[in-house]
C-alpha positions in Angstrom: 76.5 57.4 -52.7 77.9 55.2 -49.9 75.7 53.0 -47.5 77.5 52.9 -43.9 76.2 50.3 -41.5 77.0 51.6 -38.2 78.3 50.0 -34.4 76.8 46.6 -36.1 78.5 43.4 -34.5 80.1 41.6 -37.4 80.6 38.2 -37.0 82.3 36.1 -39.4 84.4 33.1 -38.9 86.4 32.7 -42.2 88.4 36.1 -41.0 88.2 35.1 -37.6 85.6 38.5 -37.5 83.5 39.2 -34.3 83.7 43.0 -33.4 81.4 46.1 -33.3 82.4 47.9 -36.4 81.3 50.0 -39.5 80.7 48.7 -43.1 81.1 50.9 -45.6 78.7 49.3 -49.1 79.6 51.3 -52.3 77.7 49.9 -55.5 77.5 46.2 -55.0 80.9 45.5 -52.7 81.8 45.8 -49.5 84.5 48.9 -49.9 86.0 49.6 -46.3 85.2 47.7 -43.1 86.5 49.2 -39.6 85.9 51.2 -36.6 85.1 54.7 -36.6 84.5 55.0 -40.6 83.8 58.5 -42.0 80.6 59.3 -42.9 81.0 61.5 -45.4 78.9 60.9 -48.9 76.9 58.4 -47.1 73.6 57.1 -46.0 73.8 55.7 -42.8 72.0 53.2 -40.8 73.1 52.6 -37.0 72.6 49.2 -36.5 73.8 49.5 -32.7 72.8 46.0 -31.1 72.3 43.8 -34.3 74.5 41.2 -35.5 75.8 41.1 -39.4 77.0 38.1 -41.1 77.5 37.0 -44.4 74.1 36.5 -46.3 72.6 33.3 -45.3 71.4 30.6 -48.2 68.8 28.0 -47.9 69.8 25.0 -50.3 66.2 23.1 -50.2 63.4 25.8 -51.0 60.2 24.7 -53.3 59.1 28.0 -55.3 56.5 25.8 -57.2 56.8 28.1 -60.0 56.1 26.9 -62.8 53.0 25.1 -62.6 52.3 25.4 -58.9 51.5 29.2 -58.6 48.7 29.1 -56.2 50.5 27.6 -53.2 54.0 29.6 -54.2 55.6 31.8 -57.0 59.3 32.7 -57.4 57.7 36.3 -56.5 56.2 35.5 -52.8 59.2 32.9 -52.1 61.7 35.3 -52.7 59.8 37.4 -50.9 59.2 34.9 -47.9 63.1 34.3 -48.4 64.1 37.9 -47.6 62.0 38.5 -44.8 63.5 35.4 -43.3 67.2 36.7 -43.7 68.3 34.8 -46.8 70.4 36.4 -49.5 70.1 33.4 -51.7 67.8 29.7 -52.3 68.1 26.6 -54.3 64.7 25.9 -55.6 63.7 22.5 -56.1 63.0 20.7 -59.2 59.2 19.0 -58.8 57.4 21.4 -60.7 55.1 21.5 -63.1 56.9 20.8 -66.0 59.6 19.2 -63.9 62.9 21.3 -63.7 64.3 18.4 -66.0 65.6 20.3 -69.1 67.7 23.5 -70.0 64.6 25.7 -71.2 62.9 25.4 -67.8 66.4 26.1 -66.0 66.0 29.3 -67.7 62.7 30.1 -67.2 63.5 30.1 -63.5 66.6 32.1 -63.6 64.0 34.8 -66.1 61.5 34.8 -63.8 64.1 35.7 -60.9 65.7 38.5 -62.9 62.2 40.0 -63.5 60.7 39.3 -60.0 63.0 37.8 -57.5 63.8 39.5 -54.1 67.0 37.2 -53.5 69.6 35.4 -55.7 67.8 31.9 -56.9 70.0 29.1 -57.5 67.9 26.2 -59.4 68.5 22.8 -59.2 67.9 20.5 -61.9 66.2 16.7 -61.7 68.1 14.0 -62.0 65.7 12.0 -64.3 62.6 12.8 -66.6 59.6 14.1 -65.5 61.4 12.7 -61.5 60.1 8.8 -62.7 63.6 7.1 -62.2 64.2 5.8 -65.5 65.5 8.1 -68.4 68.2 10.3 -67.2 67.4 14.4 -67.2 69.3 17.0 -70.0 71.8 17.1 -66.9 74.7 18.9 -68.8 72.2 21.3 -70.7 70.8 22.2 -67.3 74.4 22.7 -66.0 75.5 24.4 -69.0 72.2 26.9 -68.4 72.6 27.4 -64.9 71.6 24.5 -63.0 73.9 24.4 -59.8 72.6 20.8 -58.4 70.9 17.4 -59.0 68.4 16.2 -57.2 64.7 13.9 -57.4 63.6 15.9 -54.4 59.8 14.6 -53.5 60.9 11.1 -53.8 64.4 10.2 -54.7 66.1 7.7 -57.6 64.4 4.3 -56.5 66.6 2.2 -58.8 70.4 1.9 -57.4 71.4 1.0 -61.3 70.1 4.6 -62.2 71.7 6.4 -59.2 74.9 5.4 -60.1 74.7 6.5 -63.6 73.3 9.9 -62.3 76.2 10.1 -60.2 78.9 9.0 -62.6 77.1 12.0 -65.1 76.8 14.7 -62.7 80.7 14.5 -61.7 81.3 15.3 -65.2 79.5 18.8 -64.3 81.1 19.7 -61.2 77.7 19.0 -59.7 76.5 17.6 -56.4 73.8 14.9 -56.2 71.5 15.8 -53.4 69.2 13.3 -52.6 66.1 12.7 -50.9 66.4 9.1 -49.5 63.2 7.3 -49.4 62.8 3.6 -50.4 59.2 3.4 -51.7 59.1 0.1 -51.1 59.2 -0.2 -47.2 57.6 3.6 -47.3 54.4 2.7 -49.0 51.6 4.6 -47.7 53.1 6.0 -44.6 52.2 8.7 -43.0 53.9 9.4 -40.0 57.0 7.7 -38.2 56.5 4.2 -37.4 56.2 3.8 -34.1 54.1 4.3 -30.6 52.4 7.1 -32.1 51.3 6.0 -35.6 49.9 2.8 -33.5 47.9 5.0 -31.1 46.3 7.6 -33.7 45.9 4.6 -36.3 47.7 6.4 -39.3 50.1 4.1 -41.6 53.8 3.7 -40.3 56.6 5.0 -42.2 59.6 3.1 -40.7 63.0 5.0 -40.5 64.9 1.9 -42.0 63.2 3.8 -45.4 65.5 6.1 -45.3 68.4 4.9 -43.6 68.7 1.9 -46.4 68.8 4.3 -49.3 71.3 6.4 -47.2 73.6 3.5 -46.8 72.8 3.0 -50.7 74.1 6.0 -51.7 76.9 6.3 -49.6 78.3 3.0 -51.2 77.7 4.3 -54.7 79.5 7.8 -53.8 82.5 5.3 -52.7 82.2 3.8 -56.2 81.9 7.1 -58.4 83.7 9.6 -56.4 80.8 11.7 -56.8 80.2 14.7 -54.7 76.9 13.3 -52.6 74.8 15.7 -50.5 72.0 13.9 -48.4 68.8 16.0 -48.0 66.7 16.8 -44.7 68.3 13.6 -42.3 65.8 12.7 -39.5 67.0 9.5 -37.9 70.1 9.1 -35.4 71.0 5.7 -37.5 70.9 8.1 -40.8 73.4 10.5 -39.0 75.6 8.1 -38.2 76.2 6.1 -41.3 77.0 9.8 -42.9 79.3 10.5 -39.6 81.2 7.2 -40.7 81.1 8.2 -44.4 83.1 11.6 -43.7 85.6 9.6 -41.2 86.1 7.5 -44.6 87.3 10.7 -46.2 83.9 10.4 -48.7 82.5 13.8 -50.4 79.6 13.6 -48.5 77.8 16.3 -46.9 74.1 16.7 -45.1 71.6 18.9 -44.4 68.5 19.2 -41.4 65.7 20.8 -41.1 64.1 23.0 -38.4 60.9 21.2 -37.9 63.1 17.6 -37.7 65.1 19.5 -35.0 62.6 21.3 -33.0 59.4 18.8 -33.5 59.2 15.1 -33.4 56.5 12.5 -33.6 54.4 13.3 -30.4 53.9 16.4 -31.7 51.2 15.0 -33.4 48.0 14.5 -31.7 44.3 13.8 -32.1 43.6 17.0 -33.4 45.7 15.3 -36.6 46.9 18.8 -37.8 48.2 18.4 -41.1 50.4 21.4 -40.8 52.8 18.7 -39.4 52.7 16.1 -41.9 56.1 16.0 -43.7 58.0 14.1 -45.8 60.1 12.6 -44.6 58.0 12.3 -41.4 58.6 14.1 -37.6 60.6 11.7 -36.0 61.0 10.0 -32.3 62.6 12.7 -29.4 65.9 10.6 -29.7 66.4 11.2 -33.0 65.4 15.3 -32.8 68.1 15.0 -30.0 70.7 13.3 -31.9 70.6 15.6 -35.1 71.4 18.5 -32.5 74.1 16.7 -31.7 75.0 16.4 -35.4 74.7 19.9 -35.5 77.0 20.7 -32.7 79.5 18.3 -33.4 80.0 19.2 -36.8 78.2 16.2 -38.6 75.6 18.5 -40.4 77.0 20.6 -43.2 74.0 22.8 -43.7 70.5 24.3 -42.3 67.5 24.0 -44.8 63.9 24.6 -44.6 62.6 22.4 -47.0 60.1 25.3 -47.3 57.3 23.4 -48.8 54.1 25.6 -49.2 50.6 24.4 -49.6 47.3 25.8 -50.1 44.8 25.9 -47.2 42.2 23.8 -49.3 45.0 21.3 -49.8 46.1 20.9 -45.8 42.0 21.4 -45.1 42.0 18.1 -46.0 41.8 14.5 -44.1 45.3 13.8 -42.5 45.9 10.7 -44.6 44.7 13.1 -47.9 46.7 15.9 -47.3 49.6 17.0 -49.1 53.4 16.1 -47.2 55.4 19.4 -46.6 55.2 22.8 -44.3 56.4 26.3 -45.0 59.8 27.7 -42.5 61.8 29.8 -44.5 60.1 32.8 -42.6 60.9 31.3 -39.1 64.3 29.4 -39.4 66.7 31.9 -38.4 64.7 32.6 -35.1 63.9 29.2 -34.5 67.9 28.7 -34.7 68.6 32.0 -32.2 65.7 30.4 -29.9 66.8 26.8 -29.5 70.4 27.0 -30.4 72.0 30.5 -29.9 70.2 31.5 -26.8 70.8 28.3 -24.5 74.2 28.3 -25.7 74.2 25.2 -27.9 76.1 26.6 -30.8 77.8 29.8 -31.3 77.1 32.3 -33.6 79.9 31.4 -35.6 78.7 28.1 -36.4 75.5 29.3 -37.3 77.0 31.5 -39.6 79.0 28.4 -41.0 75.7 26.1 -41.3 73.8 29.1 -42.9 76.2 31.0 -45.4 79.7 29.3 -45.6 79.0 25.7 -46.1 75.9 25.9 -48.6 78.0 27.9 -50.6 80.4 25.3 -51.0 78.3 22.9 -51.3 76.7 24.4 -54.4 80.4 25.5 -55.3 79.0 29.2 -55.0 82.1 31.9 -54.7 82.8 32.8 -50.8 80.8 35.7 -49.3 82.8 37.5 -46.6 82.5 40.7 -44.7 85.7 41.8 -46.4 86.7 44.3 -48.8 85.9 43.2 -52.0 83.5 40.7 -51.5 79.8 40.8 -52.8 77.5 42.9 -50.3 75.2 40.1 -49.3 74.7 40.4 -46.1 72.0 39.7 -43.4 71.4 41.8 -40.2 69.8 40.3 -37.6 68.3 41.7 -34.5 69.0 38.9 -31.9 66.4 39.8 -29.2 63.4 40.8 -30.4 60.8 38.7 -29.4 57.9 37.9 -31.5 55.1 35.2 -32.2 54.2 33.7 -35.3 51.2 34.4 -36.9 50.0 33.4 -39.8 49.0 37.0 -40.8 52.7 38.1 -41.4 53.8 35.5 -43.7 55.3 37.3 -47.2 54.5 33.7 -48.4 51.4 32.9 -50.1 50.8 29.5 -48.0 50.6 29.4 -43.6 51.3 25.9 -43.5 53.8 26.1 -40.7 54.2 24.1 -38.0 55.3 26.6 -35.5 52.0 29.1 -35.6 51.7 30.4 -32.1 55.5 29.9 -30.5 57.0 32.9 -29.3 60.3 33.2 -30.6 63.5 35.3 -29.9 65.8 37.3 -33.0 64.8 37.9 -36.5 66.5 39.2 -39.3 66.3 43.1 -39.5 67.9 44.2 -42.8 68.8 42.1 -45.7 71.4 43.2 -48.5 71.7 41.5 -52.1 74.5 43.0 -54.0 74.2 46.1 -52.0 70.5 46.3 -52.6 68.3 46.4 -49.5 65.3 43.9 -50.1 64.3 44.0 -46.3 64.9 46.9 -44.0 63.7 47.3 -40.8 61.9 43.9 -40.9 59.6 44.8 -44.0 60.9 43.4 -47.5 61.3 46.2 -50.3 59.9 46.6 -53.9 63.7 47.9 -54.3 64.7 44.6 -54.0 62.6 43.1 -56.8 64.4 41.7 -59.5 67.8 42.0 -57.5 68.8 38.9 -58.8 69.0 40.7 -62.6 
């Protein structure tokens, strides 16, 4: 039996589509798109008032498995992804053991096939153990399914090693994704270096600790020709460096997160809310505004969450002792709708570019379009529903969100991965478990 999605506003800038119509799904593919499609032999879902787009992809997510399953695991992390409207995620390698070999890549893919509620695209480490000393088994990992390489969590500190990483990754047509953090400058930094860090008596984290590595890596990109992707950019100067690199024709892309767009250092006060302790830190209001400008002008290529779950007992420590990181995959879509779409800052077409089109391009994944013959990886969004973020409704094992208590507009209603419903009417389905098999 076919599935017919009726009366949905279909938006896909790849094919200049912005129209209310019907979408028929047969098996794992889109079979037909048009107005007034026949309902014969179909299960029908009337989606009047909702928006259908190519399925959203988050290319920066910490699933924590293997090794830190008390924070999150592949089952719970992909449930959270489906709840947030994602059809695929790219997992980060700072697991235990570190994802620096083909055997760990194979484990992640196997667990995804068994328990995943969306597609999982694993990244591999650049260096063994994320130590920055010895190249990881990059070629072997690429052959077994790694889609990118990153030492996310700390970054590659040595310029010579980073050059070798870029040269080696280029052989396998995989991007190098860089967490830009000069540890010699950052030191024991806790929050952005400035007035707020001084007032709160917390060690400052200078913006230059990020910008210097962005500048270094752009020059290494120029030297090697490697596809280079800057993770979670936070500063105006860093974004300007990327903008210049793009103007020079270098293969450079970048991403930003909701918390760096919609929060800033002034949100951290004398309550010392550890949910706001993130790496890299929340920056100034001016930096956040510059990031939004970069989303608008096309400098930013992808919106990601850096979904970083931690257990309550870890975030309940004193600010200096608590781990860095914030969850985000279940609130990101609503935050974009509330802060970017509803005020008219960007269009839906631009949001689809940032969440569905460009993420696939960056990871060299096949495109998904709302067109017959393409995979039925579709996100259905209710753009008008108003809701309040609470801990209780998270599918993630962890609730360390900086947006708890916020009233937001819009959220995912249905998600289809290869024609299988992983989310229906806002609820994650068991039918979608193992959907990546």
